[in-house]
TORNUNU-919467 format. One record per atom (N, C-alpha, C): residue in one letter; x, y, z; residue number from 0. Coordinates in steps of 0.2 Angstrom, whole numbers, plus 5000, padded with zeros to 4 digits. Atoms other than C-alpha are relative to their C-alpha. Layout:
# TORNUNU-919467
+------+------+------+------+-----+
| type |   xx |   yy |   zz | seq |
+------+------+------+------+-----+
|    a |    X |    Y |    Z | NUM |
...
+------+------+------+------+-----+
# end
This chain:
# TORNUNU-919467
+------+------+------+------+-----+
| type |   xx |   yy |   zz | seq |
+------+------+------+------+-----+
|    m | 5000 | 4995 | 5004 |   0 |
|    m | 4767 | 4917 | 4956 |   0 |
|    m | 4997 | 5006 | 5004 |   0 |
|    l | 5003 | 4994 | 4997 |   1 |
|    l | 4765 | 4935 | 4962 |   1 |
|    l | 4997 | 5004 | 4995 |   1 |
|    t | 5003 | 4996 | 5005 |   2 |
|    t | 4753 | 4947 | 4955 |   2 |
|    t | 5000 | 5007 | 5004 |   2 |
|    y | 5000 | 4993 | 4998 |   3 |
|    y | 4755 | 4966 | 4957 |   3 |
|    y | 4995 | 5004 | 4996 |   3 |
|    l | 5005 | 4995 | 5003 |   4 |
|    l | 4743 | 4980 | 4954 |   4 |
|    l | 5003 | 5007 | 5001 |   4 |
|    h | 4997 | 4994 | 4999 |   5 |
|    h | 4750 | 4997 | 4951 |   5 |
|    h | 4995 | 5005 | 5003 |   5 |
|    i | 5005 | 4995 | 4997 |   6 |
|    i | 4742 | 5010 | 4962 |   6 |
|    i | 5004 | 5007 | 5000 |   6 |
|    p | 4997 | 4994 | 5000 |   7 |
|    p | 4747 | 5028 | 4958 |   7 |
|    p | 4999 | 5005 | 5006 |   7 |
|    y | 5001 | 4995 | 4994 |   8 |
|    y | 4750 | 5038 | 4974 |   8 |
|    y | 5003 | 5007 | 4998 |   8 |
|    k | 4997 | 4993 | 5001 |   9 |
|    k | 4753 | 5057 | 4974 |   9 |
|    k | 5006 | 5001 | 5004 |   9 |
|    g | 4995 | 4998 | 4995 |  10 |
|    g | 4765 | 5056 | 4988 |  10 |
|    g | 5001 | 4994 | 5005 |  10 |
|    s | 4999 | 5005 | 4995 |  11 |
|    s | 4773 | 5046 | 5002 |  11 |
|    s | 4996 | 5000 | 5006 |  11 |
|    v | 5004 | 5000 | 4994 |  12 |
|    v | 4761 | 5051 | 5015 |  12 |
|    v | 4994 | 4995 | 4999 |  12 |
|    q | 5006 | 5004 | 5001 |  13 |
|    q | 4746 | 5042 | 5007 |  13 |
|    q | 5003 | 4993 | 4999 |  13 |
|    l | 4998 | 5006 | 5000 |  14 |
|    l | 4757 | 5027 | 5003 |  14 |
|    l | 5002 | 4997 | 5007 |  14 |
|    s | 4998 | 5003 | 4993 |  15 |
|    s | 4764 | 5025 | 5021 |  15 |
|    s | 4994 | 4999 | 5004 |  15 |
|    t | 5007 | 5001 | 4996 |  16 |
|    t | 4746 | 5027 | 5028 |  16 |
|    t | 4997 | 4993 | 4998 |  16 |
|    d | 5003 | 5006 | 5002 |  17 |
|    d | 4740 | 5013 | 5017 |  17 |
|    d | 5005 | 4994 | 5002 |  17 |
|    l | 4995 | 5006 | 4999 |  18 |
|    l | 4756 | 5002 | 5020 |  18 |
|    l | 4999 | 4998 | 5008 |  18 |
|    i | 5001 | 5001 | 4993 |  19 |
|    i | 4754 | 5004 | 5039 |  19 |
|    i | 4993 | 4997 | 5002 |  19 |
|    g | 5007 | 5002 | 4999 |  20 |
|    g | 4735 | 5002 | 5038 |  20 |
|    g | 4999 | 4993 | 4997 |  20 |
|    g | 5001 | 5006 | 5003 |  21 |
|    g | 4737 | 4986 | 5028 |  21 |
|    g | 4996 | 5000 | 4994 |  21 |
|    q | 5004 | 5000 | 5006 |  22 |
|    q | 4728 | 4992 | 5013 |  22 |
|    q | 5004 | 4998 | 4994 |  22 |
|    v | 4996 | 5003 | 5005 |  23 |
|    v | 4743 | 4988 | 5002 |  23 |
|    v | 5006 | 4996 | 5004 |  23 |
|    q | 4995 | 5005 | 4997 |  24 |
|    q | 4757 | 4975 | 5005 |  24 |
|    q | 5007 | 5003 | 4999 |  24 |
|    v | 4993 | 4998 | 5002 |  25 |
|    v | 4772 | 4983 | 4996 |  25 |
|    v | 5000 | 5007 | 4997 |  25 |
|    g | 4999 | 4994 | 5003 |  26 |
|    g | 4778 | 5000 | 4991 |  26 |
|    g | 5007 | 5001 | 4998 |  26 |
|    i | 4993 | 4998 | 5003 |  27 |
|    i | 4792 | 5007 | 4981 |  27 |
|    i | 5000 | 5007 | 5000 |  27 |
|    l | 4999 | 4993 | 5000 |  28 |
|    l | 4798 | 5024 | 4985 |  28 |
|    l | 5006 | 5002 | 5003 |  28 |
|    g | 4994 | 4998 | 4996 |  29 |
|    g | 4813 | 5034 | 4992 |  29 |
|    g | 4999 | 4999 | 5007 |  29 |
|    f | 5002 | 5002 | 4993 |  30 |
|    f | 4815 | 5027 | 5009 |  30 |
|    f | 5002 | 5005 | 5005 |  30 |
|    a | 4999 | 4995 | 4994 |  31 |
|    a | 4820 | 5043 | 5018 |  31 |
|    a | 4994 | 5001 | 5004 |  31 |
|    s | 5006 | 4998 | 4996 |  32 |
|    s | 4802 | 5047 | 5022 |  32 |
|    s | 4998 | 4994 | 5004 |  32 |
|    f | 5002 | 5006 | 4996 |  33 |
|    f | 4800 | 5029 | 5029 |  33 |
|    f | 5004 | 4998 | 5005 |  33 |
|    i | 4995 | 5001 | 4995 |  34 |
|    i | 4815 | 5029 | 5040 |  34 |
|    i | 4997 | 4999 | 5007 |  34 |
|    p | 5003 | 5000 | 4993 |  35 |
|    p | 4805 | 5033 | 5056 |  35 |
|    p | 4995 | 4993 | 5001 |  35 |
|    h | 5004 | 5006 | 5000 |  36 |
|    h | 4792 | 5019 | 5052 |  36 |
|    h | 5004 | 4993 | 5000 |  36 |
|    i | 4996 | 5006 | 5000 |  37 |
|    i | 4806 | 5006 | 5048 |  37 |
|    i | 5003 | 4999 | 5007 |  37 |
|    r | 4997 | 5001 | 4994 |  38 |
|    r | 4815 | 5010 | 5064 |  38 |
|    r | 4995 | 4998 | 5006 |  38 |
|    s | 5005 | 5001 | 4995 |  39 |
|    s | 4799 | 5009 | 5074 |  39 |
|    s | 4997 | 4993 | 5000 |  39 |
|    g | 5003 | 5006 | 5001 |  40 |
|    g | 4795 | 4992 | 5067 |  40 |
|    g | 4993 | 4999 | 4996 |  40 |
|    k | 5006 | 5000 | 5004 |  41 |
|    k | 4779 | 4997 | 5058 |  41 |
|    k | 5000 | 4998 | 4993 |  41 |
|    l | 4998 | 5002 | 5007 |  42 |
|    l | 4787 | 4994 | 5041 |  42 |
|    l | 5006 | 4996 | 5000 |  42 |
|    k | 4994 | 5004 | 5001 |  43 |
|    k | 4800 | 4982 | 5035 |  43 |
|    k | 5003 | 5002 | 4994 |  43 |
|    l | 4996 | 4998 | 5006 |  44 |
|    l | 4814 | 4987 | 5023 |  44 |
|    l | 5002 | 4993 | 4997 |  44 |
|    l | 4998 | 5006 | 5004 |  45 |
|    l | 4815 | 4973 | 5010 |  45 |
|    l | 5006 | 5000 | 4996 |  45 |
|    g | 4994 | 4999 | 5005 |  46 |
|    g | 4829 | 4980 | 4999 |  46 |
|    g | 5000 | 5007 | 4998 |  46 |
|    i | 4999 | 4993 | 5002 |  47 |
|    i | 4836 | 4996 | 4992 |  47 |
|    i | 5003 | 4999 | 4992 |  47 |
|    s | 4998 | 5000 | 5007 |  48 |
|    s | 4838 | 4999 | 4973 |  48 |
|    s | 5005 | 5004 | 4999 |  48 |
|    s | 4994 | 4996 | 5001 |  49 |
|    s | 4855 | 5005 | 4973 |  49 |
|    s | 5006 | 4996 | 4998 |  49 |
|    s | 4994 | 5004 | 5002 |  50 |
|    s | 4872 | 4999 | 4966 |  50 |
|    s | 5005 | 5000 | 5006 |  50 |
|    v | 4996 | 4999 | 4995 |  51 |
|    v | 4880 | 5004 | 4982 |  51 |
|    v | 4997 | 4999 | 5007 |  51 |
|    k | 5003 | 5001 | 4993 |  52 |
|    k | 4877 | 5000 | 5001 |  52 |
|    k | 4998 | 5007 | 5002 |  52 |
|    v | 5002 | 4993 | 4996 |  53 |
|    v | 4868 | 5014 | 5011 |  53 |
|    v | 5003 | 4999 | 5007 |  53 |
|    s | 4997 | 5000 | 4994 |  54 |
|    s | 4878 | 5018 | 5026 |  54 |
|    s | 4995 | 4999 | 5006 |  54 |
|    s | 5005 | 5000 | 4995 |  55 |
|    s | 4862 | 5020 | 5037 |  55 |
|    s | 4997 | 4993 | 5000 |  55 |
|    w | 5003 | 5007 | 5000 |  56 |
|    w | 4856 | 5002 | 5032 |  56 |
|    w | 5005 | 4995 | 4997 |  56 |
|    p | 4995 | 5005 | 5003 |  57 |
|    p | 4871 | 4991 | 5029 |  57 |
|    p | 4998 | 4993 | 4999 |  57 |
|    d | 5003 | 5007 | 5001 |  58 |
|    d | 4861 | 4975 | 5030 |  58 |
|    d | 4995 | 4999 | 4995 |  58 |
|    a | 5006 | 5000 | 5005 |  59 |
|    a | 4848 | 4980 | 5017 |  59 |
|    a | 5003 | 4997 | 4994 |  59 |
|    q | 4998 | 5004 | 5007 |  60 |
|    q | 4848 | 4969 | 5001 |  60 |
|    q | 5000 | 5005 | 4995 |  60 |
|    l | 5000 | 4996 | 5006 |  61 |
|    l | 4853 | 4978 | 4985 |  61 |
|    l | 4996 | 4997 | 4995 |  61 |
+------+------+------+------+-----+
# end
């Protein structure tokens, strides 16, 4: 069983800092701001909440 705790961030900068620093394990936000971190391997894209494939990430799970 997974347990989640909602942490209200004011923006993507704080969330990305905490994700990269290991303070939080999962984040849900528009992925455009995370593209550099995903490409560098610092973050892993688990999925995209869209009904259509995203051309820049064709292998991402919907």
